[in-house]
C-alpha positions in Angstrom: 103.9 108.2 -66.3 100.9 107.2 -68.3 98.1 109.8 -68.7 94.8 108.2 -68.0 92.2 110.5 -69.6 91.5 109.9 -73.3 91.7 112.9 -75.6 88.7 115.2 -75.4 87.2 114.2 -78.7 87.5 110.5 -77.8 86.0 111.0 -74.4 83.1 113.0 -75.9 82.5 110.4 -78.6 82.4 107.6 -76.0 79.9 109.5 -73.8 77.6 110.7 -76.6 74.3 108.9 -76.5 72.0 111.4 -78.2 71.7 113.1 -81.5 72.9 116.7 -81.6 70.6 119.6 -81.2 68.6 121.0 -84.2 70.7 123.0 -86.6 68.7 126.2 -86.1 69.9 126.5 -82.5 66.8 128.4 -81.6 65.1 129.1 -78.3 63.4 125.7 -78.2 66.8 124.0 -78.7 68.4 126.0 -75.9 65.4 125.3 -73.6 65.7 121.6 -74.4 69.4 121.6 -73.6 68.7 123.3 -70.3 66.6 120.3 -69.1 68.3 117.5 -71.0 71.9 118.7 -71.2 74.4 118.9 -74.1 74.1 116.2 -76.7 77.5 114.8 -75.7 76.5 114.1 -72.2 75.1 110.8 -71.1 71.3 110.7 -70.9 71.3 110.4 -67.1 73.6 113.4 -66.5 71.2 116.3 -66.6 68.3 114.5 -64.9 70.7 113.5 -62.1 71.8 117.1 -61.7 68.3 118.4 -61.5 67.6 115.7 -58.8 70.6 116.8 -56.8 69.6 120.4 -57.0 66.1 119.5 -56.0 67.5 117.5 -53.0 69.7 120.4 -52.0 66.8 122.9 -52.2 64.6 120.5 -50.1 67.3 120.2 -47.4 67.9 123.9 -47.3 64.3 125.0 -47.4 62.5 122.2 -45.5 59.9 123.7 -43.2 61.3 127.1 -44.0 58.8 129.1 -42.0 60.1 127.5 -38.8 63.7 128.7 -39.4 64.7 131.3 -36.8 68.0 132.6 -38.2 70.5 134.6 -36.4 68.7 137.4 -34.5 71.8 139.6 -34.7 71.8 139.7 -38.5 68.0 139.6 -38.7 67.7 142.8 -36.8 70.3 144.5 -39.0 68.3 143.4 -42.1 65.1 144.7 -40.6 66.8 148.0 -39.7 68.0 148.3 -43.3 64.5 148.0 -44.6 63.6 151.1 -42.5 66.6 153.3 -43.4 68.8 153.4 -46.4 71.6 154.8 -44.2 71.4 151.7 -41.9 71.2 149.6 -45.1 74.5 151.0 -46.5 76.5 150.8 -43.3 75.1 147.5 -42.1 73.8 149.1 -38.9 72.2 147.0 -36.2 69.5 149.7 -35.6 67.7 151.9 -38.0 68.9 154.9 -36.1 72.4 153.9 -37.2 74.2 154.0 -33.8 76.4 150.9 -34.3 77.1 148.5 -37.1 77.3 144.7 -37.0 80.8 143.3 -36.9 80.9 142.2 -40.5 80.8 144.1 -43.8 77.2 144.4 -45.2 77.1 142.6 -48.6 75.1 139.6 -47.2 72.8 142.0 -45.4 72.3 143.9 -48.6 71.2 140.7 -50.4 68.8 139.7 -47.7 67.7 143.4 -47.3 66.8 143.8 -51.0 64.8 140.6 -50.8 63.0 141.9 -47.7 62.3 145.3 -49.4 60.9 143.7 -52.5 58.8 140.9 -50.8 58.4 142.2 -47.3 60.2 141.3 -44.1 59.7 137.8 -42.9 61.2 134.3 -42.7 61.1 133.1 -46.3 62.0 136.6 -47.6 65.3 136.5 -45.6 65.9 132.8 -46.3 65.2 132.9 -50.0 68.7 134.4 -50.9 70.4 131.8 -48.6 68.7 128.8 -50.1 69.4 130.2 -53.6 73.1 130.7 -52.7 73.4 127.2 -51.4 71.7 125.5 -54.4 73.6 127.8 -56.7 77.0 126.7 -55.2 76.0 123.1 -55.9 75.2 123.9 -59.5 78.5 125.9 -60.0 80.6 123.1 -58.5 78.9 120.6 -60.8 79.6 122.7 -63.9 83.3 123.3 -62.9 84.1 119.7 -62.1 82.2 118.3 -65.1 84.1 120.6 -67.4 87.5 119.1 -66.3 86.6 115.6 -65.2 83.4 114.6 -66.8 79.7 114.1 -65.9 80.3 111.4 -63.3 82.8 113.5 -61.4 80.6 116.5 -61.6 77.6 114.6 -60.3 79.5 113.1 -57.4 81.0 116.5 -56.4 77.6 118.1 -56.5 76.0 115.4 -54.4 78.8 115.5 -51.8 78.5 119.3 -51.4 74.7 119.1 -51.2 75.0 116.5 -48.4 77.8 118.2 -46.4 76.1 118.4 -42.9 77.5 121.8 -41.9 76.6 123.3 -45.3 73.0 122.2 -44.8 72.9 123.6 -41.3 74.4 127.0 -42.2 72.3 127.4 -45.3 69.2 127.2 -43.1 70.4 130.3 -41.3 70.9 134.0 -41.9 74.7 134.0 -41.2 76.5 135.3 -44.3 78.5 132.2 -45.0 76.3 130.8 -47.9 76.8 134.1 -49.8 80.5 134.0 -49.1 80.8 130.4 -50.5 78.8 131.3 -53.6 81.0 134.3 -54.4 84.2 132.3 -53.8 82.8 129.6 -56.2 82.2 132.3 -58.9 85.8 133.4 -58.4 87.0 129.8 -58.8 85.1 129.2 -62.0 86.2 132.5 -63.5 89.8 131.7 -62.6 89.7 128.3 -64.3 88.3 129.9 -67.4 91.2 132.4 -67.4 93.6 129.5 -67.0 92.1 127.7 -70.0 91.8 130.7 -72.4 94.6 132.9 -71.2 92.4 136.0 -71.4 92.5 138.8 -68.9 88.9 139.6 -68.2 87.9 136.2 -66.6 90.8 136.7 -64.2 89.6 140.2 -63.4 86.1 138.9 -62.8 87.5 136.3 -60.5 89.2 139.0 -58.5 86.0 141.1 -58.4 84.1 138.0 -57.1 86.6 137.6 -54.3 86.4 141.3 -53.6 82.7 141.0 -53.0 83.3 137.9 -50.9 85.7 140.2 -48.8 82.7 142.6 -48.3 80.8 139.6 -47.0 83.2 138.2 -44.4 86.4 140.1 -44.8 89.7 138.2 -44.5 88.1 134.7 -44.7 87.5 135.4 -48.4 91.3 135.7 -49.0 92.1 132.2 -47.7 91.9 130.8 -51.3 94.1 133.5 -52.9 97.4 131.7 -52.6 95.9 128.8 -54.6 94.4 131.1 -57.1 97.7 132.9 -57.8 99.7 129.7 -58.0 97.3 127.9 -60.4 97.1 130.9 -62.8 100.9 131.5 -62.7 101.7 127.8 -63.2 99.1 126.5 -65.7 98.0 129.4 -68.0 99.0 128.9 -71.6 100.5 132.4 -72.1 104.0 133.8 -71.6 105.3 134.3 -68.1 105.5 138.0 -68.6 101.8 138.2 -69.7 100.8 136.0 -66.7 102.5 138.3 -64.3 101.0 141.4 -66.0 97.5 139.9 -65.9 97.9 139.0 -62.2 99.0 142.6 -61.5 95.9 143.9 -63.2 93.7 141.4 -61.3 95.3 142.4 -58.0 94.3 146.0 -58.7 90.7 144.8 -59.4 90.8 142.8 -56.2 91.9 145.7 -54.1 89.4 148.1 -55.5 86.4 145.6 -55.2 87.5 144.7 -51.7 88.3 148.2 -50.3 85.7 150.5 -51.8 83.2 150.2 -49.1 85.8 150.3 -46.3 87.4 153.4 -47.8 84.1 155.3 -48.2 83.1 154.4 -44.6 86.4 155.4 -43.0 86.4 158.7 -44.9 83.1 159.7 -43.5 83.4 161.6 -40.3 82.6 159.5 -37.3 79.9 161.9 -36.2 78.0 161.3 -39.4 78.0 157.5 -39.4 77.5 154.5 -37.0 80.3 153.3 -34.8 82.0 150.3 -36.4 81.1 147.3 -34.3 83.9 145.0 -33.3 86.6 147.7 -33.8 88.7 149.4 -31.2 89.2 152.7 -33.0 85.9 153.1 -34.9 87.4 152.2 -38.3 86.7 149.4 -40.7 90.4 149.0 -41.3 90.9 148.1 -37.6 88.0 145.5 -38.0 89.7 144.0 -41.0 93.1 143.5 -39.5 92.0 142.9 -35.9 88.8 141.2 -34.9 88.0 139.8 -38.4 91.6 139.3 -39.4 94.7 138.4 -37.4 92.6 138.1 -34.2 90.9 135.1 -35.6 94.2 133.4 -36.5 96.4 134.3 -33.6 93.8 134.7 -30.9 95.3 138.0 -29.6 95.6 141.4 -31.1 95.5 145.0 -30.0 92.5 145.3 -32.3 90.4 142.4 -31.1 89.5 143.2 -27.5 87.9 140.4 -25.7 87.6 138.3 -28.9 91.4 137.8 -28.8 91.3 135.2 -26.0 90.9 132.1 -28.1 87.1 131.8 -27.9 86.3 128.6 -29.7 83.0 126.7 -30.2 84.9 124.0 -32.2 87.4 122.6 -29.7 91.1 123.3 -29.2 93.2 124.4 -32.1 95.5 121.8 -33.7 95.6 119.5 -36.7 93.0 117.2 -35.0 90.4 119.9 -34.7 88.5 118.9 -37.8 88.2 115.3 -36.4 87.2 116.0 -32.8 83.8 115.2 -31.3 82.4 118.6 -32.2 83.7 119.1 -35.7 84.0 115.5 -37.0 80.4 115.0 -37.9 80.1 118.4 -39.5 82.8 118.2 -42.2 85.4 115.4 -41.8 83.6 112.4 -43.4 85.4 112.6 -46.7 88.6 114.3 -45.7 90.6 111.0 -45.8 89.3 110.3 -49.3 89.8 113.8 -50.5 93.4 113.9 -49.2 94.3 110.6 -50.9 92.5 111.6 -54.1 94.5 114.9 -54.2 97.9 113.2 -53.9 97.0 110.3 -56.2 95.5 112.6 -58.8 98.5 114.9 -58.9 100.8 111.9 -59.2 98.7 110.4 -62.0 98.9 113.8 -63.9 102.6 114.1 -63.2 103.8 113.9 -66.8 101.0 116.0 -68.3 102.0 119.3 -69.9 102.3 122.4 -67.7 98.9 123.7 -68.9 97.0 120.4 -68.3 93.5 121.4 -67.3 92.9 118.5 -65.0 96.1 119.1 -63.0 95.2 122.8 -62.8 91.8 121.9 -61.4 93.3 119.5 -58.9 95.8 122.2 -57.8 93.0 124.7 -57.3 90.6 122.5 -55.4 93.4 120.9 -53.5 94.8 124.3 -52.5 91.2 125.4 -51.5 90.9 122.3 -49.3 94.4 122.4 -47.7 94.5 126.2 -47.1 91.1 126.1 -45.4 92.0 123.0 -43.4 95.2 124.5 -42.0 93.6 127.9 -41.4 90.6 126.5 -39.5 92.6 123.8 -37.6 95.3 126.1 -36.4 93.2 129.3 -35.7 93.5 130.3 -32.1 90.9 133.1 -32.1 87.1 133.0 -32.2 86.1 129.9 -34.2 82.6 128.6 -35.0 81.9 125.2 -36.6 79.9 126.7 -39.4 83.0 128.5 -40.7 84.1 125.2 -42.3 81.3 125.3 -44.8 83.8 127.2 -46.9 86.1 124.1 -47.0 83.3 121.9 -48.4 83.6 122.8 -52.1 87.3 121.7 -52.1 86.5 118.4 -50.4 83.6 117.8 -52.8 85.6 118.6 -55.9 88.4 116.3 -54.9 86.0 113.5 -54.0 84.4 113.8 -57.5 87.3 114.7 -59.8 90.1 113.0 -57.9 87.9 110.0 -57.2 87.2 109.5 -60.9 90.9 109.7 -61.8 91.7 107.1 -59.2 88.9 104.9 -60.5 90.1 105.1 -64.1 93.6 104.2 -63.0 92.3 101.3 -61.0 90.1 100.0 -63.8 92.6 100.5 -66.7 95.6 99.2 -64.7 97.8 102.2 -65.7 100.4 103.5 -63.2 100.4 100.2 -61.4 101.8 101.5 -58.1 99.0 104.0 -57.8 96.2 101.9 -59.2 95.5 100.4 -55.8 95.1 103.7 -54.1 91.3 103.8 -54.7 90.5 100.8 -52.4 92.7 102.3 -49.7 90.9 105.6 -49.9 87.5 103.9 -49.7 88.6 101.9 -46.7 90.1 104.9 -44.9 86.9 107.0 -45.2 84.6 104.1 -44.5 86.4 103.3 -41.3 86.4 106.9 -40.3 82.6 107.1 -41.0 82.0 104.2 -38.7 84.0 105.9 -36.0 82.0 109.1 -36.4 78.7 107.2 -36.2 79.9 105.2 -33.2 80.4 108.5 -31.4 76.7 109.1 -31.6 75.5 105.6 -31.2 72.1 105.5 -29.5 71.2 109.1 -30.6 68.6 107.8 -33.1 67.6 105.2 -35.5 68.8 107.1 -38.5 72.4 107.0 -37.3 72.2 103.3 -36.5 70.8 102.6 -40.0 73.6 104.8 -41.5 76.2 102.9 -39.6 74.9 99.6 -41.0 74.8 101.0 -44.5 78.3 102.4 -44.3 79.8 99.1 -43.0 77.9 96.8 -45.5 78.3 99.1 -48.6 81.9 99.8 -47.7 82.8 96.2 -47.4 80.9 95.3 -50.6 82.6 98.1 -52.4 86.2 97.1 -51.6 85.4 93.4 -52.3 83.8 94.3 -55.6 86.7 96.5 -56.6 89.3 93.9 -55.9 87.4 91.0 -57.5 86.5 93.1 -60.5 90.1 94.2 -60.9 91.5 90.7 -60.8 88.8 89.2 -63.0 88.7 92.2 -65.4 84.9 92.6 -64.9 84.4 96.3 -65.5 80.7 96.2 -64.8 81.3 94.7 -61.3 83.8 97.5 -60.6 81.2 100.0 -61.7 78.7 98.6 -59.2 81.4 98.6 -56.5 82.1 102.3 -57.2 78.4 103.0 -56.7 78.5 101.1 -53.4 81.5 103.2 -52.4 79.5 106.4 -53.0 76.7 105.0 -50.9 79.1 104.0 -48.1 80.8 107.4 -48.0 77.6 109.5 -48.1 75.3 107.6 -45.8 76.7 109.2 -42.7 76.6 112.8 -44.1 73.1 112.2 -45.3 71.9 111.2 -41.9 73.4 114.3 -40.3 72.0 116.5 -43.1 68.5 115.1 -42.7 68.8 115.9 -39.0 69.9 119.5 -39.8 66.9 119.9 -42.1 64.3 118.6 -39.8 65.5 119.6 -36.3 65.3 122.9 -34.5 68.3 125.2 -35.1 70.6 127.4 -33.0 70.6 130.6 -35.1 73.8 131.9 -33.5 75.8 128.8 -34.0 74.1 126.2 -36.2 75.3 122.7 -36.4 74.1 119.4 -37.8 73.5 116.0 -36.2 73.0 115.0 -32.6 74.8 116.3 -29.5 78.1 114.6 -29.0 78.5 115.7 -25.5 81.8 117.2 -26.5 83.4 120.3 -24.9 82.6 123.8 -25.7 79.5 124.1 -27.9 79.2 120.3 -27.9 75.4 120.4 -28.4 74.4 119.9 -32.0 71.1 120.0 -33.8 68.5 118.1 -32.0 70.5 118.2 -28.9 68.4 120.9 -27.4 70.9 123.6 -26.9 72.9 123.7 -30.1 76.4 125.0 -29.6 75.3 127.3 -26.9 78.3 127.2 -24.4 81.0 129.7 -25.0 84.2 130.8 -23.3 84.7 134.1 -21.6 84.4 137.1 -23.8 83.3 135.1 -26.8 80.4 135.8 -29.2 78.1 133.6 -27.2 74.4 133.7 -26.8 71.6 131.5 -28.0 68.7 133.6 -29.0 66.2 134.5 -26.4 63.3 132.1 -26.0 59.8 133.1 -25.6 56.2 132.4 -26.6 56.4 133.6 -30.2 55.8 131.5 -33.2 59.4 131.3 -34.2 59.0 133.2 -37.4 61.0 136.3 -38.2 57.8 138.3 -37.8 56.5 141.5 -39.1 57.3 144.1 -36.5 56.3 146.6 -35.2 52.6 145.7 -34.9 52.9 142.7 -32.5 54.7 140.4 -34.9 56.9 137.8 -33.5 60.7 138.1 -33.7 63.0 135.6 -35.4 63.8 134.0 -32.1 60.2 133.8 -31.2 60.7 136.3 -28.5 57.9 137.0 -26.2 60.5 138.1 -23.7 63.8 139.7 -24.7 66.5 139.1 -22.1 69.4 141.3 -21.6 72.6 139.6 -22.6 70.7 136.6 -23.7 72.7 133.5 -24.2 75.0 131.3 -22.1 78.6 131.5 -21.4 80.4 128.9 -19.3 84.0 129.3 -20.4 86.8 130.8 -18.3 85.8 132.7 -15.2 82.7 134.2 -16.5 79.2 132.6 -16.6 76.5 134.5 -18.4 73.1 132.9 -17.7 70.1 132.9 -20.0 68.8 136.0 -18.1 72.0 137.8 -18.7 73.4 137.8 -15.1 77.1 137.3 -14.6 79.0 135.5 -11.9 82.5 135.4 -10.8 84.9 138.4 -10.8 85.2 138.9 -14.5 82.8 141.2 -16.4 80.7 140.3 -19.4 83.5 141.7 -21.6 85.9 139.1 -20.5 88.0 141.4 -18.4 88.5 144.1 -21.0 88.2 147.8 -20.1 85.0 149.2 -21.3 83.2 146.0 -20.6 79.4 145.7 -20.6 79.0 144.3 -17.1 77.4 147.4 -15.8 75.1 148.2 -18.6 72.0 146.1 -18.5 73.9 142.9 -17.8 71.3 141.5 -15.4 68.0 143.1 -16.2 65.1 141.2 -17.9 63.5 143.2 -20.7 59.9 141.9 -20.9 57.2 142.5 -23.4 55.4 144.6 -20.8 58.5 146.8 -20.5 58.8 147.2 -24.2 55.1 148.2 -24.4 55.8 150.8 -21.7 58.8 152.1 -23.5 56.9 152.5 -26.8 54.1 154.3 -25.0 56.5 156.8 -23.3 59.0 157.1 -26.2 58.0 160.7 -26.5 59.5 161.2 -30.0 62.9 159.9 -29.2 64.9 158.3 -32.1 65.9 155.3 -30.0 63.5 153.3 -27.8 66.2 152.2 -25.3 69.9 151.8 -24.8 71.2 148.4 -23.6 74.6 146.8 -23.2 75.0 144.3 -26.1 74.0 143.5 -29.6 72.2 140.3 -28.5 69.8 142.3 -26.2 69.3 145.1 -28.7 68.6 142.9 -31.6 65.8 141.0 -29.8 64.2 144.2 -28.7 64.4 145.7 -32.2 62.6 142.7 -33.7 59.9 142.6 -31.1 59.3 146.4 -30.9 60.1 147.5 -34.5 62.0 150.4 -33.0 65.7 151.3 -33.0 67.6 150.3 -29.9 71.1 151.3 -29.0 73.7 148.6 -28.4 76.3 150.5 -26.3 79.0 147.9 -26.2 78.6 145.8 -29.4 78.5 142.1 -29.3 80.4 141.3 -26.2 79.8 144.7 -24.5 83.5 145.7 -24.9 83.1 148.1 -27.8 83.6 151.8 -26.9 80.6 152.9 -29.0 79.0 154.9 -26.2 80.8 157.5 -24.2 79.4 159.7 -21.4 79.7 162.8 -23.6 77.8 161.0 -26.4 75.1 159.8 -24.0 74.6 163.3 -22.7 74.3 164.7 -26.2 71.6 162.1 -27.2 69.6 162.8 -24.0 69.9 166.6 -24.3 68.7 166.5 -27.9 65.7 164.3 -27.0 66.9 161.3 -29.1 67.1 158.9 -26.2 65.2 158.8 -22.9 65.7 155.3 -21.5 68.7 153.3 -20.6 69.1 150.0 -18.7 71.8 149.9 -16.0 72.3 146.7 -13.9 73.0 146.8 -10.2 76.4 145.2 -10.7 78.3 148.3 -11.6 80.9 147.9 -14.4 84.3 148.8 -15.6 86.0 151.6 -17.6 83.8 153.9 -19.7 80.6 151.9 -19.0 81.1 152.2 -15.2 81.3 155.9 -15.6 78.1 156.0 -17.6 76.3 153.7 -15.1 77.4 156.0 -12.2 76.1 159.1 -14.0 72.8 157.5 -15.0 72.1 156.4 -11.5 72.9 159.8 -10.2 70.9 161.9 -12.7 68.3 159.6 -14.1 64.9 158.6 -12.6 64.6 154.9 -11.8 61.5 153.2 -13.4 60.0 150.8 -10.9 58.8 147.4 -12.2 55.3 148.2 -11.1 55.1 151.0 -13.7 54.7 148.4 -16.5 54.3 145.0 -14.9 51.1 143.7 -13.3 52.7 140.5 -12.0 51.9 139.5 -8.5 55.5 139.0 -7.7 56.4 142.6 -8.5 56.2 145.3 -5.9 56.4 149.0 -6.2 59.8 149.0 -4.5 61.5 146.5 -6.9 64.0 148.0 -9.2 64.1 147.1 -12.9 67.4 148.7 -13.8 65.5 150.9 -16.2 66.2 154.7 -16.0 64.5 157.7 -17.6 66.6 160.6 -18.7 65.4 164.0 -20.0 67.2 167.1 -21.3 66.8 168.7 -17.8 68.9 165.9 -16.3 71.9 167.0 -18.3 73.9 169.8 -16.7 
């Protein structure tokens, strides 16, 4: 089969439009190249890159001070600014009672920014915006190195305009940090493949190790592709390749496990409870809730999260194309799939060490592995997870697309030369389908649909006419029309994500599709707020705050804008449980989704108002913790409004066994905790035991003690109890 790409020196000569840099190679020369690019690049290449980076930054940071973020992680970051112990462990509260259910690397990044610049909206968002823009720049560099400036530019633009990437980068979930670290790992791996040296491979492993300490097992999805590409394409002996991979594996294990090993070696009495685990170890969290529980939907280690809780629709190969997920990520999947297959065929006779084929294998493996993992996962699944798949799609669209275009223009490999128009038609038709789903949702989507249809038709017609008449310039304009057609839809969704209010817990882009669970998108009013029983549900509490992340404790507003923090905030409509915005539960199943140790009896139905928080602060009496509540959602909102540590006794869903009766008695007896919220519903397992004891030994605090509302009487119960050392026998 004919190899399409010209030799490097010919390609460079053909693209060179400028004189080389000055011979002295001084600081001025390097600064000039930073803004104008290498001499061998086309004149438009570096300005185009800067324009794309500016576009990405604008989308990610637009109206930045209105971004609310994920209250759960915001509270952990705030707590980390108050305590280095909480910072290291990733604790939700500065008293370090329980950790969040993820490793803390992303919290460290945001926390350092908050410690340097102060705690607030832009301080937490700065690392996220930088990570998102940095990923675009890294993808450009990687794709350009193997496929040229045109391919790099297209790939960068596709990634910048991926709707779910825009949505999640405007949030404080850890995914933008995860993607950046995985991108660093990919670039280092490709460098190791090109030069055969060990250290780039080791650095690639270290980057993935830090990604593991950001979102655990999700960072490992790309590893099969990394190992295969290095083992296949590196220009050193097989024995040396195996040896280098063995050394890199050691580096991967060390960089992944160091935090986990340290934490698990520390006695449980000297550290926080590991949120999301069943046995208070990070290892259980790795293999259970954040590991196999996400894939198989059931595990002895995942508790209530093992019941298939999904905000992205049912598992299956169609998931990425359904009404919830389609507009978030699937726009260019047809084109990327065709480009991957066509590109590999076109490079079929290239040497084993061919750099272009190695890059196609890497980005193709990245795309396919993520697609299968996310599509088939039966455990907890949020749409924003798929932002990790976006670099693979973008790289294939740019690199693979350029290979297909060259084949089509030059007429080589005749059977495959016609794949390009087919790929354009497939993705254009799919874009029209996606935009038809949201027809009537806004003018921007109507305009996008017209642009897609007109530009797509013009592109295919121009490609065919240009090919038959050998008019290369016409084919070039047709290719530009194809880019416009394929990116008009994602651009409309991305603009919506950048300009509409967000759901910090489960951010998405575009309008509401009216689809199943979590069907509400950006601008739909509720985001992806509906969740099945036992899932990580919960939109952030609403209130009268300004919506900024605030500067607690002196009356600042919390990230969710909470004027009133509600216990168990969020909504859950799946299964047999319904958790209302006020935290009340209905049906026979507890908040924990039926698991023992559920949180139904621990503050599941009590409203925590600003007046109650003021009362608690006034009567804290030197206690370490202001209050103990059922779940992380409730605790995080109160932490951000009060600026004080709050205990989450049951973790996210209320099913963690973080609080025992013996531990509660110890905290009360030592004067570290005085107040606890217990609902009138009762509960299950350990929490039921605690609720019974608290009601028997504590003093109920009437609503009239802190509320002056006309609807409140002295006889009304708030579910709030006061406990002192004398109450512990």
